[in-house]
Every structure is written in C-alpha cells, then in structure tokens.
C-alpha positions as CSV (number, residue, x, y, z in Angstrom):
1,M,-52.9,43.2,-2.7
2,Q,-54.4,41.2,-5.7
3,A,-52.6,39.9,-8.7
4,G,-52.2,42.1,-11.3
5,D,-52.2,45.3,-8.5
6,R,-49.6,48.3,-10.2
7,V,-47.7,49.3,-7.4
8,L,-45.4,53.0,-7.4
9,L,-41.5,51.8,-6.5
10,M,-40.2,55.3,-6.2
11,M,-36.3,56.1,-4.7
12,Q,-33.0,56.0,-5.2
13,N,-30.8,52.7,-6.1
14,S,-30.6,51.0,-2.9
15,P,-31.2,47.4,-1.2
16,Q,-34.5,48.2,-0.8
17,Y,-35.1,49.3,-4.2
18,A,-34.4,46.0,-5.3
19,I,-35.8,44.2,-2.5
20,A,-38.9,46.3,-3.1
21,Y,-39.1,45.4,-6.5
22,Y,-39.3,41.7,-5.9
23,G,-41.3,42.0,-2.8
24,I,-43.9,43.3,-5.3
25,L,-43.3,40.6,-8.3
26,R,-43.8,37.8,-5.3
27,A,-47.2,39.2,-4.7
28,N,-47.9,38.8,-8.1
29,A,-48.3,42.1,-8.4
30,V,-46.9,45.0,-11.4
31,V,-43.4,47.0,-10.4
32,V,-44.5,50.9,-11.9
33,P,-41.1,52.5,-11.7
34,V,-41.4,56.1,-11.0
35,N,-38.7,58.8,-11.1
36,P,-37.7,59.7,-7.7
37,M,-37.7,63.5,-9.2
38,S,-41.3,63.3,-9.6
39,V,-43.5,66.1,-8.3
40,A,-47.0,65.4,-6.7
41,R,-48.8,66.5,-9.7
42,E,-46.6,64.1,-12.3
43,L,-47.2,61.1,-9.5
44,D,-50.7,61.9,-9.2
45,A,-50.9,61.4,-12.9
46,C,-49.2,58.1,-13.4
47,A,-51.0,56.6,-10.2
48,R,-54.6,57.5,-11.8
49,D,-53.2,56.3,-15.1
50,C,-52.3,53.0,-14.0
51,G,-54.6,52.6,-11.3
52,A,-52.6,52.3,-8.2
53,H,-53.4,51.8,-4.8
54,G,-50.2,51.7,-2.9
55,I,-46.3,53.1,-3.0
56,I,-43.0,52.0,-1.5
57,L,-40.9,55.3,-1.4
58,A,-38.0,56.5,0.6
59,Q,-38.9,58.6,3.2
60,D,-37.4,61.9,1.7
61,L,-40.0,61.8,-1.2
62,T,-43.1,61.7,1.7
63,A,-43.9,65.5,1.1
64,N,-44.9,64.7,-2.5
65,V,-46.8,61.7,-1.6
66,E,-49.2,63.1,1.1
67,P,-51.7,64.7,-1.0
68,L,-52.5,61.6,-2.7
69,L,-53.3,59.3,0.1
70,G,-56.9,59.5,1.7
71,E,-60.0,59.2,0.1
72,D,-59.8,62.3,-2.3
73,G,-56.5,60.8,-3.4
74,P,-55.7,57.6,-6.0
75,L,-53.5,56.2,-3.4
76,R,-54.3,54.2,0.1
77,H,-51.1,52.8,1.3
78,A,-47.6,54.3,1.4
79,L,-44.4,51.9,3.0
80,V,-41.6,54.2,3.5
81,A,-37.9,53.1,3.7
82,T,-35.0,54.8,5.6
83,Y,-31.7,54.1,3.5
84,S,-29.4,54.4,6.9
85,D,-31.5,51.4,7.9
86,Y,-29.2,49.5,5.5
87,V,-25.9,51.7,6.5
88,Q,-24.2,48.8,8.9
89,S,-20.9,49.3,9.5
90,A,-18.6,52.2,9.7
91,T,-16.6,53.5,6.0
92,S,-13.8,55.4,4.7
93,L,-16.3,56.4,2.1
94,T,-18.3,59.3,2.1
95,V,-21.5,58.3,2.3
96,P,-24.0,61.0,1.2
97,D,-26.3,62.9,4.0
98,L,-29.2,61.6,1.7
99,I,-28.6,57.9,2.5
100,R,-27.4,59.0,6.2
101,A,-30.5,60.5,7.4
102,P,-31.7,59.0,10.4
103,R,-35.2,57.4,10.0
104,M,-37.5,60.0,10.8
105,A,-41.0,60.3,12.1
106,L,-43.5,60.2,9.1
107,P,-45.2,63.3,8.1
108,L,-48.0,62.2,6.6
109,S,-50.9,62.4,8.2
110,R,-53.6,60.1,7.2
111,A,-53.7,57.2,10.1
112,G,-53.6,53.6,8.9
113,T,-52.5,54.2,5.6
114,V,-48.5,54.6,5.9
115,T,-46.1,51.5,7.2
116,H,-42.2,52.4,8.5
117,W,-40.4,49.6,6.4
118,R,-38.8,48.3,9.6
119,D,-42.5,47.9,11.1
120,M,-43.5,46.3,8.0
121,L,-40.7,43.7,8.2
122,S,-40.8,42.9,11.9
123,H,-44.3,41.5,11.1
124,D,-43.1,38.3,9.4
125,T,-45.7,37.4,6.9
126,P,-45.2,34.7,4.6
127,P,-46.0,35.5,1.1
128,G,-48.8,33.7,-0.1
129,P,-48.8,31.8,-3.8
130,L,-47.0,32.5,-6.2
131,T,-49.6,32.5,-9.3
132,A,-47.6,34.8,-11.7
133,G,-46.7,33.3,-15.1
134,A,-44.4,34.5,-18.2
135,D,-46.8,35.9,-19.8
136,D,-47.9,38.2,-17.1
137,L,-47.4,41.7,-16.7
138,C,-43.8,42.3,-14.6
139,V,-43.0,45.9,-15.1
140,L,-45.2,48.9,-16.3
141,P,-42.4,52.0,-16.9
142,Y,-43.9,55.3,-18.1
143,T,-42.2,57.0,-21.4
144,S,-40.3,60.0,-20.4
145,G,-42.8,62.0,-22.1
146,T,-40.7,64.4,-24.2
147,T,-42.7,63.6,-27.2
148,G,-45.7,63.9,-25.5
149,V,-47.8,62.5,-22.6
150,P,-46.0,60.1,-20.6
151,K,-47.9,56.4,-21.6
152,G,-47.2,52.8,-19.4
153,C,-45.4,50.6,-21.4
154,M,-46.4,46.5,-20.8
155,H,-44.2,44.2,-20.5
156,T,-44.2,40.9,-19.5
157,H,-42.1,38.6,-17.2
158,R,-40.9,36.9,-20.3
159,G,-40.3,40.2,-22.2
160,T,-38.3,41.5,-19.4
161,M,-36.5,38.2,-18.5
162,H,-35.4,38.2,-22.6
163,T,-33.2,41.5,-21.7
164,L,-31.6,41.0,-18.6
165,T,-30.4,37.8,-19.2
166,G,-29.5,38.4,-22.7
167,I,-27.4,41.3,-21.9
168,M,-25.3,39.4,-19.2
169,R,-24.9,36.8,-21.7
170,W,-23.9,39.3,-24.5
171,H,-21.2,40.9,-21.9
172,G,-19.8,37.4,-21.3
173,L,-20.2,38.3,-17.5
174,Q,-19.8,35.5,-14.2
175,S,-21.1,35.2,-10.7
176,T,-17.3,36.1,-9.9
177,D,-17.8,39.2,-11.3
178,T,-17.9,42.9,-9.2
179,L,-20.2,45.5,-11.3
180,L,-21.2,48.8,-10.3
181,A,-24.7,50.1,-10.5
182,V,-24.8,54.0,-11.6
183,A,-27.5,54.3,-13.9
184,P,-30.5,54.9,-12.0
185,W,-33.1,51.9,-11.7
186,F,-36.4,53.5,-12.4
187,H,-34.8,53.6,-15.9
188,V,-35.2,50.7,-18.1
189,T,-31.0,50.5,-18.5
190,G,-30.8,51.2,-14.7
191,M,-32.9,48.2,-14.2
192,Q,-31.7,45.9,-16.1
193,S,-28.0,46.5,-16.6
194,G,-27.8,47.5,-13.0
195,M,-29.9,45.6,-11.1
196,N,-32.1,42.8,-12.8
197,G,-28.7,41.5,-14.3
198,P,-26.5,41.7,-11.4
199,L,-29.2,39.7,-9.4
200,Y,-30.0,37.3,-12.1
201,L,-26.0,36.2,-12.4
202,G,-25.6,36.5,-8.4
203,A,-22.5,38.8,-8.8
204,T,-21.6,41.9,-6.8
205,Q,-23.2,44.8,-7.1
206,V,-21.7,48.2,-6.2
207,I,-24.8,50.7,-6.0
208,L,-23.9,54.2,-6.8
209,P,-27.7,56.1,-5.7
210,R,-26.5,59.0,-7.8
211,W,-24.3,59.8,-10.4
212,D,-20.9,61.2,-8.9
213,R,-18.1,60.7,-10.8
214,D,-15.4,61.2,-8.4
215,A,-17.4,58.6,-6.2
216,A,-17.4,56.3,-9.0
217,V,-13.9,56.5,-9.7
218,E,-13.2,55.5,-6.3
219,L,-15.5,53.0,-6.2
220,I,-14.0,51.7,-9.5
221,E,-10.3,51.2,-7.9
222,R,-11.6,50.3,-4.0
223,Y,-14.0,47.2,-5.6
224,R,-12.2,46.5,-8.7
225,I,-15.0,46.7,-10.7
226,R,-15.4,45.0,-14.4
227,T,-17.6,47.0,-15.8
228,F,-20.7,48.9,-16.0
229,S,-23.4,51.0,-18.3
230,A,-23.4,54.4,-18.5
231,I,-24.9,57.3,-21.0
232,P,-22.1,59.2,-22.7
233,T,-22.6,62.6,-20.5
234,M,-21.3,60.3,-17.9
235,V,-18.9,58.7,-19.4
236,Q,-17.7,62.4,-20.1
237,D,-18.2,63.7,-17.0
238,L,-15.8,60.6,-15.5
239,L,-13.2,61.3,-17.2
240,A,-13.1,64.9,-16.2
241,S,-13.0,63.8,-12.6
242,P,-9.5,65.6,-11.1
243,K,-8.9,62.0,-9.0
244,L,-8.5,60.0,-12.9
245,A,-5.0,60.7,-12.8
246,N,-3.8,59.4,-9.7
247,S,-6.1,56.2,-9.4
248,D,-5.9,52.3,-11.1
249,L,-9.1,51.7,-13.0
250,S,-7.5,48.1,-14.4
251,S,-10.0,46.1,-13.2
252,L,-12.4,47.8,-15.7
253,I,-13.1,45.4,-18.9
254,R,-15.3,47.5,-20.9
255,L,-17.7,50.5,-20.5
256,S,-21.2,50.2,-22.1
257,G,-24.5,52.4,-22.9
258,G,-26.5,54.4,-25.2
259,G,-29.1,57.1,-25.1
260,A,-27.1,59.1,-27.3
261,P,-24.3,59.2,-29.4
262,M,-20.6,58.8,-27.9
263,P,-18.4,61.1,-29.3
264,V,-15.5,59.9,-31.1
265,A,-12.9,61.8,-29.4
266,V,-14.2,60.4,-26.0
267,A,-14.6,56.8,-27.0
268,E,-10.9,57.2,-28.4
269,R,-9.6,58.7,-24.6
270,L,-11.2,55.1,-23.3
271,Q,-9.4,53.2,-25.8
272,Q,-6.1,54.8,-25.0
273,M,-6.8,53.8,-21.2
274,G,-7.4,50.2,-22.2
275,I,-11.1,50.8,-21.9
276,P,-13.7,49.8,-25.3
277,Y,-17.2,51.5,-24.7
278,L,-19.9,49.4,-26.5
279,E,-22.8,51.4,-27.4
280,G,-26.4,49.8,-27.6
281,Y,-29.7,50.8,-28.3
282,G,-32.8,50.3,-27.0
283,L,-36.3,52.1,-25.3
284,T,-38.5,51.8,-22.3
285,E,-40.7,50.1,-25.4
286,S,-38.3,47.1,-25.9
287,V,-37.3,47.0,-21.9
288,G,-33.7,47.5,-22.3
289,A,-31.3,46.6,-25.7
290,T,-32.3,45.6,-29.0
291,H,-29.2,46.5,-31.1
292,F,-25.9,46.2,-29.5
293,N,-22.4,46.0,-30.6
294,P,-20.8,42.6,-30.3
295,P,-17.9,42.9,-28.1
296,S,-14.8,41.2,-30.0
297,H,-16.0,43.4,-33.1
298,H,-17.5,47.1,-31.9
299,K,-18.3,50.3,-34.2
300,K,-17.6,53.6,-33.1
301,Q,-21.1,55.8,-32.8
302,C,-22.7,53.3,-34.0
303,L,-26.2,51.0,-32.5
304,G,-24.8,47.5,-33.2
305,I,-26.5,44.7,-34.6
306,P,-30.0,43.8,-33.5
307,F,-30.3,41.4,-30.0
308,Y,-30.8,38.0,-29.3
309,D,-33.8,37.0,-31.1
310,T,-34.6,40.6,-32.3
311,D,-35.7,41.5,-35.7
312,S,-34.7,44.7,-37.3
313,C,-34.9,46.7,-40.3
314,I,-34.9,50.4,-41.8
315,V,-38.3,51.7,-43.5
316,D,-39.2,54.7,-45.6
317,P,-41.1,56.7,-42.6
318,E,-44.1,57.3,-45.1
319,S,-44.7,54.5,-47.2
320,L,-42.9,51.8,-44.7
321,R,-41.2,50.5,-48.1
322,V,-38.0,48.4,-47.0
323,L,-34.8,50.4,-47.6
324,P,-31.9,49.1,-48.8
325,T,-28.3,49.1,-47.3
326,G,-27.1,52.6,-46.5
327,E,-30.1,54.5,-46.7
328,I,-31.6,56.4,-44.4
329,G,-34.8,55.4,-42.8
330,E,-37.5,54.7,-39.7
331,I,-36.0,52.2,-37.6
332,L,-37.9,49.3,-36.6
333,V,-38.1,46.7,-34.7
334,R,-40.0,43.5,-33.2
335,G,-38.9,40.6,-30.7
336,P,-39.7,39.1,-27.3
337,Q,-38.8,42.1,-25.4
338,I,-41.0,44.3,-27.0
339,M,-43.7,45.8,-25.1
340,L,-47.1,44.7,-25.4
341,G,-48.2,48.2,-25.8
342,Y,-49.7,51.3,-23.8
343,W,-51.4,50.7,-21.0
344,N,-55.5,52.0,-21.8
345,R,-54.1,53.4,-25.0
346,A,-55.5,51.2,-27.5
347,D,-55.2,53.6,-29.9
348,E,-51.3,54.9,-29.2
349,T,-50.5,51.5,-29.3
350,A,-52.1,51.1,-32.9
351,V,-50.0,54.1,-33.8
352,A,-47.4,52.5,-32.5
353,F,-46.9,49.3,-34.8
354,V,-46.9,48.7,-38.2
355,E,-46.9,45.5,-40.7
356,V,-44.4,45.5,-43.1
357,E,-43.7,41.9,-45.4
358,G,-46.5,40.5,-43.0
359,K,-44.4,40.9,-39.1
360,R,-45.8,43.5,-36.1
361,Y,-43.2,45.7,-36.1
362,L,-42.5,48.3,-33.4
363,R,-42.0,52.0,-34.8
364,T,-39.3,53.6,-33.2
365,G,-39.7,57.0,-33.9
366,D,-35.9,57.7,-34.6
367,L,-33.9,57.5,-37.9
368,G,-30.7,55.5,-39.0
369,R,-29.4,53.5,-41.5
370,V,-27.8,50.0,-41.8
371,D,-24.7,49.2,-43.2
372,D,-23.4,45.8,-45.4
373,E,-22.2,44.1,-42.3
374,G,-25.8,44.3,-40.8
375,Y,-24.4,47.1,-38.6
376,Y,-27.2,49.9,-37.4
377,F,-26.3,53.7,-37.0
378,M,-28.4,56.2,-35.4
379,V,-28.9,59.5,-37.5
380,D,-31.4,60.9,-35.7
381,R,-34.9,61.2,-34.3
382,L,-37.8,61.4,-36.7
383,K,-38.9,64.7,-35.9
384,R,-35.3,66.8,-35.4
385,M,-34.5,67.0,-38.6
386,I,-33.8,70.9,-39.6
387,N,-34.9,71.9,-42.9
388,A,-32.6,74.8,-44.1
389,A,-33.2,75.8,-47.6
390,G,-34.3,72.7,-48.5
391,Y,-31.2,70.8,-47.1
392,K,-32.0,68.2,-44.2
393,V,-29.3,68.6,-41.3
394,W,-29.1,66.0,-39.0
395,P,-28.5,67.8,-35.2
396,A,-26.9,64.7,-34.1
397,E,-24.5,64.4,-37.4
398,V,-23.2,68.0,-36.4
399,E,-22.9,67.8,-32.8
400,T,-21.1,64.8,-33.2
401,L,-18.4,67.4,-35.2
402,M,-18.5,69.2,-32.8
403,Y,-17.2,67.7,-30.1
404,A,-13.5,67.4,-31.9
405,H,-13.6,70.9,-31.0
406,P,-11.0,71.1,-27.8
407,A,-13.4,74.0,-26.4
408,I,-16.5,72.2,-26.2
409,Q,-17.5,70.1,-23.3
410,E,-20.8,69.5,-24.3
411,A,-23.1,70.9,-27.6
412,C,-27.0,70.4,-28.3
413,V,-28.3,71.3,-32.4
414,I,-31.7,73.2,-32.7
415,A,-33.3,75.3,-35.3
416,A,-33.7,78.5,-35.2
417,P,-36.0,80.2,-37.3
418,D,-35.0,81.8,-39.9
419,A,-36.8,84.7,-42.3
420,Y,-34.6,83.5,-45.5
421,R,-34.2,79.9,-44.7
422,G,-37.3,78.8,-43.3
423,E,-34.8,77.3,-40.6
424,C,-31.6,77.2,-39.7
425,V,-28.9,76.1,-37.4
426,K,-28.1,76.6,-33.8
427,A,-25.8,75.4,-31.1
428,V,-26.2,75.4,-28.0
429,V,-22.8,75.2,-25.8
430,V,-21.1,74.4,-22.9
431,L,-17.7,75.6,-22.9
432,R,-14.6,73.5,-20.9
433,D,-13.5,75.5,-18.0
434,E,-9.9,76.4,-19.3
435,W,-12.0,77.7,-22.7
436,R,-14.0,80.4,-21.2
437,G,-13.2,83.9,-22.1
438,R,-10.5,82.4,-24.7
439,I,-13.3,81.8,-27.9
440,D,-16.2,83.4,-29.5
441,E,-19.3,82.6,-31.7
442,T,-17.4,83.5,-34.6
443,Q,-14.5,81.9,-34.2
444,L,-16.3,78.6,-33.2
445,I,-18.6,79.2,-36.9
446,D,-16.2,79.6,-38.4
447,W,-14.3,76.7,-37.0
448,C,-17.4,74.4,-37.6
449,R,-17.4,75.6,-41.6
450,E,-14.0,74.4,-41.9
451,Q,-15.4,70.9,-40.6
452,M,-18.7,70.3,-42.3
453,A,-20.6,71.6,-45.2
454,R,-21.5,75.4,-45.1
455,Y,-25.6,74.5,-44.5
456,K,-24.9,71.7,-41.7
457,A,-22.5,74.8,-39.8
458,P,-23.9,76.6,-37.1
459,R,-25.4,80.2,-38.2
460,S,-25.5,81.0,-34.2
461,V,-24.1,79.7,-31.4
462,E,-24.8,80.2,-27.7
463,F,-22.7,79.5,-24.7
464,V,-24.8,78.3,-21.5
465,P,-23.3,77.2,-18.3
466,A,-25.4,73.5,-18.3
467,L,-27.8,72.1,-20.6
468,P,-31.2,70.8,-19.3
469,R,-31.0,67.3,-18.8
470,S,-33.9,64.7,-17.5
471,P,-33.5,62.4,-14.8
472,S,-32.0,59.5,-16.7
473,G,-28.8,62.1,-17.8
474,K,-30.2,62.4,-21.8
475,I,-29.6,66.1,-23.0
476,L,-33.0,67.8,-23.6
477,W,-33.2,69.1,-27.0
478,R,-36.4,69.6,-27.1
479,E,-36.5,71.8,-24.5
480,L,-33.9,73.6,-26.4
481,Q,-36.0,73.5,-29.2
482,E,-39.3,74.8,-27.5
483,R,-37.3,77.8,-26.0
484,E,-35.5,78.9,-29.2
485,L,-39.3,78.7,-31.1
C-alpha cells in the first residue's frame, strides 16, 4: 500500500470498523466508507471511480466483492473480518445472528487476494513511518446519489478533525460519558458523532450494528447512556417501542440529529420526558455539521446557528444576491470542514462552489431562511418545490403540519401532475396501526384543509405500509416523486 491509496471499508458498526478505519489512516491511506447494502455493480463503480485496489469488509458481504477481484476487476486485495471474533463473553442481550455467526471459509475463489482478519493480525507487522499531514486526504465519502451520480467528497485530516472535535465540545461531553452509536458509520453523521468523536474523547461507546428500537431502549437503561445522534425517523421509532413504558431513560441528557425536520409533536413528547432534541445541519460535503442548535438555547424545527469557524448566508439561487433576514433562498456555507471538491470531477466541483462578496461558498441546494437571532431554518430542497397554479408549496412545511394528526405515523409530500394546475399536492402516508380502517382519504384531506391554506393541502392521499428509505434512514422522496411522474 502506498501513501494516498484509497481503501474501501464496508461493514456494520463494530470494533473492527473502527480498527480498520484508523489502520487505513495509519498506513497514510484514505478511507472510502461504503454502504454495506451496496451490490456488486455499485461497488465496482465506486472502486473504479476512486481508483481503489483494496477493500476491508465483513464476511457476510463477500459474495458482492468476489466479482470485483482479479485481473478483470478493480480490486486486488480483500481483508475479511468476522464480527463474532470480538464477541468475547456471554451476555443476556439479544445478539443479532449477523454478529454471532462463526468464522466461515471464504467463498472468494481468487487465491492470494483474500486474507482473514485474524490471519492479518497474526503477522504482527509493525507500521511504517507516518507521513500523512493535516492537509492530506483523510476520508472520501460518497454522496447518496439521490440528486445524481454519486460523487466522492475529498476531506482532509484537518477538516475531519474540525467537525469531530467541535461536535463533542458543542455538546459538552467528557471522557467519563457513555455514548450510544446507532447512526451508521459509513455515513458522515455516524462516522463523526458515533465513532470518531467518542474515540477522540476517550469516552465509552456502546455500539449498535443496526438500528433496533427495542435494543436501543435496553442499552440506554443498562449502560446509562448520556446521549446519541439519531435522525427523526429513528426517534419516532424509539418512542413507539413497547419497552419504553417500563424502562428508565433518565440517564439521557439530550438527543441530537438532523437530516429532516423533527416533527413538533415528536419533539414535544421527548421534552415531556425531560429529553431535549437538538437539531443540526450538515452535508456529506461538510463531513458533518455546518449548523447546530446551542444546547442552552435551541429552537424547534431549526437548523441552529453556524458551527465553529463556519460562515453561512442566504442568497437568491439565480442572482446569488445575499437576502435579508426572513427571506427564503439557498443556504451557502464555508468553513474548514468543507470538502476540497469532488474526486476527479472538476466541472461538478466548479458548479458546487460560488463566490459571494469575495468569499468562496459551497452551494447546499437547500432552501432556508435566517431569523433576527441568526438561527437558520430549512424550507426545502431547492428542486423539491411544488408549483400549484402559481402558488409555491414547500413539501416539508405540509409534512410538518400533517404530523400533528394522531393517525399519521409518517408522511411524504410530492407533486402530482394536474391538467389544470400543472402540479398539485399529494401526500403518501403511513398510518399508525390503531388508525388503519378508521380514517379514509377524504377525511384526512378535509382535516388538512382546516390546518393550512387550501392550496397547500393535499388534493390526494395514498396510504402505504411503509415509505422507501436510504441506507442512512432518510425518506426517499425523490423515489416516490419519480414513481408518481
């Protein structure tokens, strides 16, 4: 392995993930975190795009990697870990089958390219000189691809450290704290808040390999968890756990997260339990937070204020004119955590950055506003607006209002074609179990018309058993939109 080489890292949250992550960095190489749900085609595209020749992965994922190894594939080396190697003592906790599975003979057929994790450790090879510096590449996470072809975001050690240390200090966490790691580590939120940050503090980590609401409740009570980062859908699921009523969650000082607006009703329920929820905002391009709510003065459904050493403003998306307080425009950000650019995509990097008043900003593609106290609020994605007969409708606003109905567990608002209006508002809804069969489309639409301006209210509602999600748990509104169109 040479300095600057890119290495794919693909497994669930686990001790091996953290060890592999820092092993790659110690070898002066670059971590390329990969979603464990990736199929061979996606892995092939990622490896070829970043020029990776090696991968560290869990044994249950080897079938998707085998076609990529050898002379015809992009990969030359694979290091395979078995989760159960690190399950060292009996426990009354329910350990998932994935984690308990014993070490297996590798199905990979190309001799000389595959090594077991334990065999690697047995060599006891000392590392070479550490040559990577603060401004060398550290991690190359890929964007989700919901807005186009996935792109590798180039982050340095300096930028990555800025976010992970800042998050821990922002929340006032200490080495004596115990933190729950539930957000996936291949995603920048989980990587920074769940893995890197606690390791930086020397705090105790309780690792959940995959989200499980009942397991999360049990772990919080058993290990006296202080806090963790979770997207709103995880929090909603946690509050629906049947174990919640008989569990002691008093150790929690707060929860934090982002990725989507936290419904007011959910935040209020948490607050009634004595658990504030701090919302933040960030991108893969910023390897974590660019905005966060202050712990001592947070606002609901708010992105917060700019993070340490971060500058942000609201501009007109077309003219790039800086807009005054209260007006809606595109959110721009700049700071030490912002990526250098997209890997091998100079043209797309040029489009992603703009110069405003002599400063270079990243275009987020998100619409928002700032209030007179300097707090930023998300309005919607720049391209998600619904134009209903000339009236602009922001789906996130409609979704927030709909969450106030007791029947709604989840809602996603999209545009439906309308011969008269061009577009109209449609809501795709998951009902709570106890409400199924008790409410119909017309009743829900009538209720919505009482809660919001008529042009904002859905003209149609579709009830579904579940909404599509990304690997990080975000609702894939674009998938629903494309299906509708």
